C-alpha positions, 0 to 999 in steps of 0.5 A: 835232381837238376833242372833240366835245359829247355831246348830251343830252336829259333825260327828265323836266321835274320838279325833279329832272330840271330840276337835270339839265337846267340843269347839261347846258345851262351847266355840264358840260364837252363837253355839250349840252342838246339836248332835254327830254322830259315826257309832259306836253306843256305841262310840256315846252315850259314847260321848254324855254322855260325852259332856252333849248333849242329842242327838246322831245318829249312821248314819249320814243321820239321823243327816242330816234329822233334821231340827234343825240342821244348820251346820255339822262338818265332822270327819271321815276317808277320804274315807267317806268325800265326800258322807257325805259332799255332802249329807249334802250339799244337805240337806241344812247344812253348812259344816266344813271338816277335812282334807285331804279334800278327797281321789282325785280332782275329789271328791273335785269337787264334795264336791265344787259343792254341797256346791255352788248349795246349797249356803252353806258354805264349810270349810276346817279344816286347823287350823294352819292358825288360830294358833297366830304364824302362822297368825303373821309370814304370817303378817311378811311375807306380810310386807316384813320383810324378803324380798322375801321368797325363800324356805318354809320348813315345817314338821310334825312328829307324835309320834303314830302308826298308825290306821290299816286303815291308812296302806292301801294306798287305804283308806288313801292316806298315810302320805302325806295326813293323816300327811302332809296335813297341811304342804301343805297347809302351803307352798301354804298359805305362798308362795301365789303360787301353786305347779308346780312340786313335787318329793317324796322319802318315806319308811317304817322304823318303822312300819314292821307289815304293810309291808307284807300286804301293801308294799306300806306303807310308814312312812317316806317321804321327798317332794321337790317342786317348786312353779309356780313363782320359789320358792322352798319348803320342806316337811318332814313327819314322823309316829311313831317317839316316841319321841314326836309330832314335828311341825315346819316351816322355811321361808328363805327369801332374807333378813332374815329367820322366824322360827315357832314352838316349841319342848317344851310342858311346861316351866319347865326345871330339871338340876340334879346331873348328870349335864343333863338338861331335859325339857318336849317334846311336847306330842300331836297336840292336846295341840300344836294346841288347841287354833287354833282349837277353833279359827277355829271353832269360825270362821266357825260360824262367817262365817255362820252368816256373810253370807261370804266365809270362810277363808279356801275354798273348793279349798284350800283343793282340791289344798292340795289334788292334791299335795298329789296325785302327791307326791304319784305318784312320790313315786310310779314312782320315778319321777318328777311330774308336776302339771297342 
């Protein structure tokens, strides 16, 4: 008897949602894109047409009532994650939830419990763990090639102006959540330790249109951390930097250093008569992590078929959210925040 395909619905037809949808449409073994969902019904219909699928919904609850759907990918604004994931789990659907997992740790706990009670998988979409360079770096770390890691520094800077809803920290939790959740998970994964204390500073330098209505919004943040085993961490995050998409990691050990990340999108280099050399800068996370998104989606389906826990769990998502909460509190209070 052959393996039954996993029918997947993607909830959210924005940029990241369409990356997942295209993967499940044609590139993930033993998976079938069964439907797309978006509260903007025109966007849902447009995405379905682009993807060549017949079924689309304007309300995620309609998709959850579809007995032919086995799993969902949740790619909506963070404030909706808890309700969608809990409802999906109760409907017996496996869940791949984009980062950040939720608005606070209590919501994360509810999502984890719902998945546990329903005996479905809950995977959090920290796709950098599936990137080939990140995986090789982890293997070299575990093999002791640079001794004991002492300091892990991770930065993510994006070129785009934030979506208007991101200015409201009550809806987005700010760049620490929307941009730096990946960096937080990177530090946890590479260190093998938990954050013990954080201190963060932030400011709004490039988004003046947000300042009057959302005075607490920040587009630049620096977070320093101490882990529960004494190691150190640094996170650098920025929005609307204009120059390109910038994602890099440095791991300093007792006997060496590992660098991850590249600034260049293409290998072409141009030299001109003015004696200047130019090379295209990395333009988008969609290009840099294209293969990692696919590997993540493939592993999500494999974890369902193999009836095993996903490689990135709800707890991983919750621990990142706890650091976001602590970092935002540190910014507000200008204080070192200790995590329990």
